[in-house]
LUMKE-379083 format. One record per residue: x, z, y of N, C-alpha, C in turn. Coordinates in steps of 0.001 Angstrom, whole numbers, plus 500000, padded with zeros to 6 digits. Atoms other than C-alpha are relative to their C-alpha. Layout:
N
XZYXZYXZY ...
% end
This chain:
279
500711498771499629176200187850434115501025500986500795 498869498979499128177827190631436641500595500833499319 499199498912500470178687192912433925500637499340498757 499191500332500932180463190434431598501524500512500111 498867499713499920183562191569430195500467501411500494 499875498634499834183290195119431231499710500986498870 500278499365501182183328197880428878498927500930500056 501424499449499964180316200119427804499945500891500817 500237498876498847180999203070430228499781499272501042 500207500711498691181179200671433130498713499388500024 501186500782500143178370198784432046498670500946500003 500785498974499829176225202008431845499758500355501689 499834499484498797177504203181435092499368498748501014 500928501263499269176440199598436593498471500000499988 501580500143500432173034199836435106499209501109501146 500357499013498907172450203090437114500105499682501362 499845500443498546173738201931440054499289498875500449 500950500984500105171829198850439637498467500248500691 501250499340499995168719200683439325499579500412501287 500284499058499126169151202999442359499540498759501244 500181501013498702169224199858444733498902498728499847 501164501075500117166444197630443331498529500744500025 501467499803499555163473199594444349499556499600501352 500970500134498637160805199078446971500352500987500935 499811498656498851161751202309448661501451499786500444 498692500137499361165419201238449036499730498741500871 500021501319498979164033197995450745499556500592501341 500308499216498820162161200172453065501169500708500775 498862499546499548165308202308453647500627499093501075 499410501008499068166705199323454956499413499763501589 500786499990498721164274199084457677500302501200500852 499674498718499202165345202483458951501278499953500427 498292500015499639169315202162458418500249499235500762 499420501116499220169740198819459510500761498873498741 499491500773500911171212196042457769501405500162499585 498212499690500293174822197185457938500232501199498609 499828499184500955173916200087455605501083500935499889 498605499239500116177124201953456502499940501074500985 499785499251498995178353204782458421500123499575501341 499674500476498655178198204591461992501208500998500845 499022499464499381181349204918464333499173500400501600 500636499836498802179883206850467349500945500230501049 499202499764498660181042206835471015499462501104500703 500707498926499212178300209086472306498711500440499297 501248499413500466175372211353471242498767499038499740 501478500851499723172577208784472337500138498643499183 499809501428500674174015205827470379499165499750498912 500809500546501224171797203881467834500974500016498632 499301500113501181172936203782464355500357498623499786 499743501585500033172758199850464326501345499800500831 498624500229499105175289199893467027501236500728499642 498916499289500711177571202587465531500535499314498773 499626500731501289177523200781462203500887498761500319 499339501031499627178434197599463741501278500208500659 498887499627499422181191199258465518501036500371498848 499064499830501100182873200389462516500456498656499335 499425501184500580183049196825461063500873499243500953 499099500745499026184392195705464302501402500550499971 498797499277499877187103198386464546500985499400498777 499403500241501263188170197739460867500500498204499993 499727501598499786187893193559461531501270499831500809 499110499930499266190206194318464265501257500287499633 498654499355500882192854196275462370500324498820499249 499533500965500830192884193635459859500702498637500250 499532501024499067193450190961462413499428498775499492 500467501120500303190778188552461134499693499074500727 500046501042499117190402185466462582499241498599499355 500877501130500492188242182196462464500627499285498988 499438500869500978188797180069459214500491500757498781 499423499332501555189965183095456964498785500293499307 500987499867500937188286183721453942499859501774499604 500011498748500239186852187390453392499229500173498752 500968499453501085185509188896449882499324501231500232 500511498605499668183183191655450783499084500316498624 500335499694501093182481193460447404498979501124500205 500886499402499979179559195689447154499605500019501568 500334500367498979178036193947450069498594500461500541 501524499460499682174447195436450041499200498887500287 500828501200499555172113193251451905500983499123501077 499249501141499550174991191384453620500057500263501591 499816499906498546175339192988457247501316499874500342 498726500080499396178632193349457544500411498551499711 499703501369500100179266189692455986499314499141501104 500572500857498800176985188409458610500591500155501038 499430499511498916178480190316461282501655499135500108 498676500631500065182141188910460256500038498578500310 499965501417500050181049185357459722499464499461501735 500575500445498628178923185359463167500958500125501026 499380499702498666181192187182465554501520499481499776 498513500409499955184696185974464080500275498562499468 500167501296500941183772182859462146500938499839498815 498990500009501492185493183682458869498802499392498885 500748500410501295184191182501455458499625501306499255 500203499074500670182743185238453529499141499785498566 500645499689501495182058185627449626499406501540500183 500599498607499722179524188517449476499225500347498725 500501499655501092179228190258446171499256501478499937 500648498751500372176740192956444923499747499944498718 500661499752501214175773194363441774498440499752499756 501367499801499939172110194595442667499598498386500217 500885501365499575170235191028442528499070499915501169 501064499759498856167708192529444760500597499950501377 499031500099498720170484193168447299500165498553500441 499506501509499780171475189733446944498962499244500669 501256500789499410168224188038447403499559500334501442 500471499734498683167552190255450420500876499666501012 498880500422499307170863189320451860499884498481500481 500074501396499632170117185616451609498815499952500871 501073500126499086166852186020453053500221500414501488 499674499463498617168280187843456307500921498964500397 499183500815499466170670184991456562499389498639500213 501142501146499664168047182476458140500691498931500540 499291501072499221170503180700460458500761498988499136 499067500850500937171807177695458732501525500004500495 498420499999499541175193177691460723500303501286499407 499870498785500669175276181272459464500427499913498464 500371499839501162174345180822456059501138499019499503 499194500745500565176953177840455338501446500743499925 498748499005499931179839180585456036500100500968499197 500268498971500906178525182902453482499461499819498632 500287500165501432178354182775449747499683501074499439 500521498706500947176261185383448047500066499798498441 499996499948501342176711186148444432499917501402499304 500180498621500619175896188977441852500932500244498951 498880499578500896178912190782440508500268501628500271 499939498699500033180295193964439675501426500212500590 498716500019499294183363195127441816501231500379499012 498864499796500953185430196218438627500320498328499614 499707500990500513185394192494437570499684498908501080 500305500973498897185386190013440606500116498560499423 499953501626500626184431186378439214500722499119501064 499472500922499136186843184625441539501724499763499575 498602500136500500190387183143441097500809501049500792 499212499165499457193507184939441984500339499431501307 499387500476498657195113184786445608498939499235500549 500974500832499331191712183265446957499457500404501194 500415499603498831191064185237449900501042500558500867 499010499348499296192828186775453003499659501328500152 500570498450500258190827190157452965499154500359499104 500901499287501053189260192219450323499359500994500884 501022499170499134186511194293452102499147500873499008 500853498731501232184687197544450296499580501164501224 500328498821499307182784199761452575498902500923499531 500640498796500680181345202935451309499049499646498784 500120500384501279180850201743447802500526500808498929 499031499376501103183689203401445909499498501073499351 500609499078500547181730206410445318499268499714498728 500678500291501163179968204667442562500800499406499033 499143500990500723183110203073441072500512501122498947 499425499042501137183967204945437719501462499634499926 498646499963500334187444203415437574500547499190501335 499494500557498687188767203060441203501271499171499903 498870500625499905192214201938440293499693498671499329 500580501398500467190432198971438473499825499172500971 500440500797498665188665198029441646500875499722500588 498908500240499028191681198191443730500845498810499299 499324500993500361193524196138441296499553498547500112 501003501068499718190780193448441395500277499508501301 499807500334498573191283193550445154501298499462500042 498617500503499742195041192991444981500020498749499239 500006501187500634194466190226442618499540498855500753 500664501093499287192253188196444723500472499729501544 499433500048498822194106188821447788501319499292500205 498704500627499933196815186365448909501359500810500447 498806499306499174200329187756449573500081499995501521 500065499978498527200452188909453117498601500470500474 501083499713499623196805189650452957499545501338500304 500456498688499753194880192799453440498745500576499037 501239499612500626192302195316451631499702501084501015 500609499051499118189954197192453656498972500693498874 500647499007500818188500200484451767499506500874500780 500633498834499564186002202876453274499113500654499250 500856499349500906184104205546451656499685501325500285 500694498859499844181784208372451612500613501212499135 499199498773501167183535211799450353499251501116500294 500437498321499780182901215180449659501616500481500498 498803499505499443185479217366451365500151501332499253 499445498737501288187728220180449686499477501217500717 500717498806499594185646222719451781498721500020499624 500986499710500999182766222142449727499961500819499014 499896499272501031181837224991447646499997499352498688 499976500524501389182673224330444083498769500009499264 501135499750500786179380225516442808499046498784500408 500902500935499518177704223086445098500323498465499462 499469501528500080179900219888444166499083499219498789 500837500773501285178223218888440622498633499975500215 501453500152499461174652219574441833499735498954500997 500240500746498739175075217663445073500267498390499229 499694501424500344176666214513443364499038499660498798 501100500210500913174172214654440477498744499500500610 501017500185498946171456214444443164500032498766500696 499584501367499355173082211736444893500209498935499094 499931501331500734173495209722441807501542499399499994 498803500600499713177231209492442612500911501071499324 499498499103500533179036211362439923501714499554500157 498478500245499721182575209693441029500437500053501394 499719499553498643182651211025444540501215500484500004 498585499335499830186246211729445682500062500372501106 499502499395498942187855213571448396501129499046500705 498893500988499360190314211715450816501242500377499371 498992499439500600193184213854449082500105498882498533 499912500833501196192212212020445881500509498623500034 499779501254499525192188208785447661501690499922500171 498614500291499735195838209431448986500906500284498931 499327499966501232197066210339445575499977498854499235 500053501043500778195962207346444005500604498782500644 499551500929499575197092204915446451501620500270499964 498404499995500099200725206660446401500297499620498375 499559500058501466200446206565442662500257498234499705 499988501380500185199823202656442834501025499383501036 498799500499498960202790202439445503499342498727500811 500519500728499105200477200743447921500243500364501464 499757499782498767201289200364451458498862500057501175 500780499858499281198987201918453794500308500175501545 499733500472498614198768200371457135499278500902501270 500934499248499510195955202475458548499392500995499315 500605499271500714194488205655457396498963500945501147 500744499421499150191508207339459236499231501135499197 500878499158500394189416210251458475499141500502500955 501069499913499115186179209862460280499034500732499670 501037499183500721184231212722458702498986500385501110 500877499717499283182677213597461988499013499152500339 501091500931499798180707210541462369498768500026498598 501001500241501020178716211293458845498753500637500416 501303499217499761176222214015460265499040499191500981 501048500606499339174926211900463026499714498766499438 500370501146500726174660208977460786498768500261499153 501298499545501048172253210919458162499000500761501081 501030499569498855170492212453461362499019499161500331 500806500920499431169332209193462381499133499481498954 500704500681501114168491207947458955498710501174499585 501353499296500481166358211167458075499028500145501140 500854499797499055164728211250461429499097498707499982 500774501449500204163521207391460947499254500168498788 500802500079501226162317208190457364498772501014500458 501041498972499395160403211479458882498896499255500683 500901500536499081158978209301461450498953498973499174 500722500902500711157737206584459118499488500502498603 500508499312501599156780208907456061498685499487499768 501317500128500102153026208248456341500058498429499478 499841501369500029153535204693456685500711499147498608 499409500428501468155787204165453698499320500543498722 500844499569500967153873206419451472498845499101499612 501204500942500222150944204136451989500685498777499115 499534501125500609153414201524450450500542500055498825 499594499493501508155146203178447426499675501581499660 500456498527500650153649206510447127500722501111500751 499678498866499461154170209727448613501289500695499123 498996499399500852156474210948445784501196499310500205 498506500921500104159314208153446161500274500226501491 499389499945498636159224208667450059500595501320500074 499308498588499733159500212346450019501318500372498865 498557499944500466162483212207447499500980499444500517 498659500495499281164315209993449354500323500388501297 499912499243498906163553212080452429500923501276499665 499361498776500404164663215139450784501545499809499441 498480500403500345168073213386449372500728499762501329 499164500137498906168892212210452811500256501181500927 499930498473499044168194215591454407501197500751499306 498816499428500516170357217019451853501401499654500429 498664500437499322173395214732453101500152500461501107 499996499483498382172501215420456669500469501561500025 499529498516499675172791219261456154501259500207499402 498864499957500325175688218841453938501183499555501209 499185500737499028177544216649456725500003501127501057 499929498818498524176486219551459493500846500937499649 499278498926500355178188221798457331501610499753499746 499071500804500162181130219626457164500867499732498785 499458500244501527181319219206453481500030498640499854 499929501693500160181049215148453839500992499643500681 498887500662499460183603213115454608499826498494500076 500065501449500032184313209516455486501423499553500437 498679500551499582187651207618455223500089498740500161 499638501592499818189018204315456132501402499701499515 498453500550500219192490202528454762499655498574500173 499514501426500148193852199204455505501294500037499372 499312500183501032195961198408452778500945498602500049 499192501401500156198954195628452675499951499345498681 499779500543501538198656193179449672501191499709499652 
% end
């Protein structure tokens, strides 16, 4: 089981996160956001979210020096959009892990090409305890998922454990920024269901404390607002169709949450960091 070996607090957090991603409404959100389910790195204001999200994976993969035949462990992989991009575009082997069995099932279903499927192994697992041997991969990869990690140090230690000497850790995450009013922080994170959301300064401090060598550090906060603008617009356009599937209450709650994130990002209160770390 994905939660084996985790303490009670981590199991409770894992259960909440799993519940968030195993609803039919989340499956509909994937049709709006796209398979990557990540922030978009935009070049121009008219660009699609799908293209911008793929660019973020492409830029990170280039920084990591990924090449054919290497092995990537993609933790919190979602429905496997990045795993498929890396396997298809770069010819790498990917072990794609996620806490949600529903996400893993969707990922397998979206990996229809047999030639692609043979390069990707999907499995259900929590990134606090990766069910893989030591030094088994070239790159550990985690995009916009650590905001749900109750023990980020433990997650990074697991990344260091499974990466071979000389390998790389890829970490990107959605952030609160220091300029978010203090009175708004708690309610915002509670409504988002991400009580462990950090600032980029928090990450800087942890990586320094762990004495990790940061090869690349990017503060991509300006891309958060256009990402959520596109998701909000897509949900609003499909609102009636989705309500017919899952009910108006579920759709309206999702729209309200995404609009909240869009507005916080427009105010400059949300950030997005990316680190490339030497193993």
